[in-house]
C-alpha positions as CSV (number, residue, x, y, z in Angstrom):
1,X,-0.3,0.2,-0.2
2,X,1.8,3.1,-1.6
3,X,1.1,6.4,0.8
4,X,0.6,9.8,-0.4
5,X,3.7,11.6,0.2
6,X,3.9,15.2,-1.6
7,X,4.3,16.3,-4.8
8,X,7.0,14.8,-7.4
9,X,8.2,17.1,-10.3
10,X,9.6,15.7,-13.3
11,X,10.6,19.2,-15.3
12,X,13.4,20.4,-14.5
13,X,12.6,23.8,-15.1
14,X,9.6,23.9,-13.1
15,X,10.0,24.9,-8.8
16,X,7.4,25.2,-5.8
17,X,6.4,28.9,-5.8
18,X,7.3,29.5,-2.3
19,X,11.1,28.5,-3.1
20,X,13.4,31.8,-4.5
21,X,15.9,31.7,-6.8
22,X,19.1,32.7,-5.1
23,X,20.6,35.3,-6.7
24,X,24.9,35.9,-6.1
25,X,23.6,39.7,-4.3
26,X,21.1,37.9,-1.6
27,X,23.6,35.1,-1.1
28,X,26.1,37.2,0.0
29,X,23.2,39.2,1.8
30,X,22.4,35.9,3.4
31,X,26.0,35.6,4.3
32,X,26.8,38.5,5.4
33,X,23.9,38.6,8.3
34,X,25.2,35.1,9.4
35,X,28.6,35.9,9.8
36,X,28.1,38.6,11.7
37,X,26.2,36.2,14.3
38,X,29.3,34.1,14.6
39,X,31.4,36.9,15.2
40,X,28.8,37.9,18.4
41,X,29.2,33.9,19.5
42,X,32.9,34.2,18.8
43,X,33.1,38.2,20.8
44,X,31.2,36.3,23.6
45,X,34.1,33.8,24.4
46,X,36.5,36.5,24.9
47,X,34.6,39.1,26.1
48,X,37.2,40.0,29.0
49,X,40.5,40.0,26.7
50,X,39.3,42.8,24.1
51,X,38.2,46.4,24.6
52,X,35.3,46.7,22.9
53,X,33.0,44.7,20.1
54,X,34.0,44.5,16.7
55,X,32.7,46.8,14.2
56,X,30.6,45.3,11.4
57,X,29.1,48.0,9.8
58,X,25.8,46.1,10.1
59,X,23.3,49.0,9.5
60,X,24.6,50.3,6.9
61,X,25.6,47.3,4.7
62,X,21.8,46.2,5.4
63,X,21.2,49.7,3.7
64,X,23.1,49.2,0.9
65,X,21.5,45.9,0.2
66,X,17.9,47.0,0.4
67,X,18.6,50.4,-1.9
68,X,19.2,48.0,-4.2
69,X,17.0,44.9,-3.4
70,X,14.0,47.2,-3.8
71,X,14.5,48.6,-7.1
72,X,12.6,46.7,-9.7
73,X,14.8,47.2,-12.9
74,X,18.8,47.0,-12.2
75,X,21.4,47.9,-14.5
76,X,24.4,45.4,-14.7
77,X,26.4,48.4,-13.4
78,X,24.0,48.6,-10.2
79,X,24.2,44.7,-10.1
80,X,28.4,44.8,-10.4
81,X,28.2,47.8,-7.8
82,X,26.2,46.3,-5.1
83,X,28.0,43.0,-5.1
84,X,31.3,44.7,-4.6
85,X,29.8,46.4,-1.6
86,X,28.8,43.3,-0.3
87,X,31.6,41.3,-0.6
88,X,33.3,43.6,0.9
89,X,31.1,43.8,3.8
90,X,32.2,39.6,3.6
91,X,35.5,39.9,3.4
92,X,36.0,42.3,6.6
93,X,33.5,39.9,8.6
94,X,35.8,37.3,7.4
95,X,39.1,38.9,8.5
96,X,37.2,39.8,12.1
97,X,36.4,36.0,12.2
98,X,40.3,35.1,11.7
99,X,41.3,37.3,14.3
100,X,39.5,36.6,17.1
101,X,40.4,33.1,16.2
102,X,44.1,34.0,16.4
103,X,43.1,36.1,19.8
104,X,41.7,32.8,21.2
105,X,37.9,32.2,20.7
106,X,37.6,28.7,19.3
107,X,35.4,27.4,17.2
108,X,33.6,25.2,19.6
109,X,31.6,27.8,21.1
110,X,29.5,27.5,17.3
111,X,27.0,24.7,16.3
112,X,27.9,22.2,14.0
113,X,24.8,24.2,11.7
114,X,26.8,27.4,12.2
115,X,30.3,26.2,11.5
116,X,29.3,24.2,8.5
117,X,27.6,28.0,7.0
118,X,31.5,29.5,7.9
119,X,32.4,27.3,5.8
120,X,30.2,27.7,3.2
121,X,30.3,31.3,3.5
122,X,34.3,31.3,2.8
123,X,33.6,29.4,-0.2
124,X,31.1,31.7,-2.0
125,X,33.4,34.9,-1.0
126,X,36.1,33.0,-2.4
127,X,34.3,32.4,-5.7
């Protein structure tokens, strides 16, 4: 006896409507947000060794992303500039994470999912 277990989409061009197609800019923005959370977690582990929390430019990066994401029609130049800016913020965050690890923060404070996310974001940045 076979039970109904959902929909099977055979055509490769079809996709469920609730899944958004990931763009480079969207992936970079999500990576930036997740690296900021990882920086917060690493900061908590070595809080007594540092004088102040590392700067991540969260609000500025978010405003720059939303400025482009809300537009209906984008030129290639605007997309390139936005991707370049988000790459810059992701790069700064990854550098900050490396510095926190060198100062003594351990990656053991991260969950498996966060560690995996960190590896994926560094791979996205490398491409």
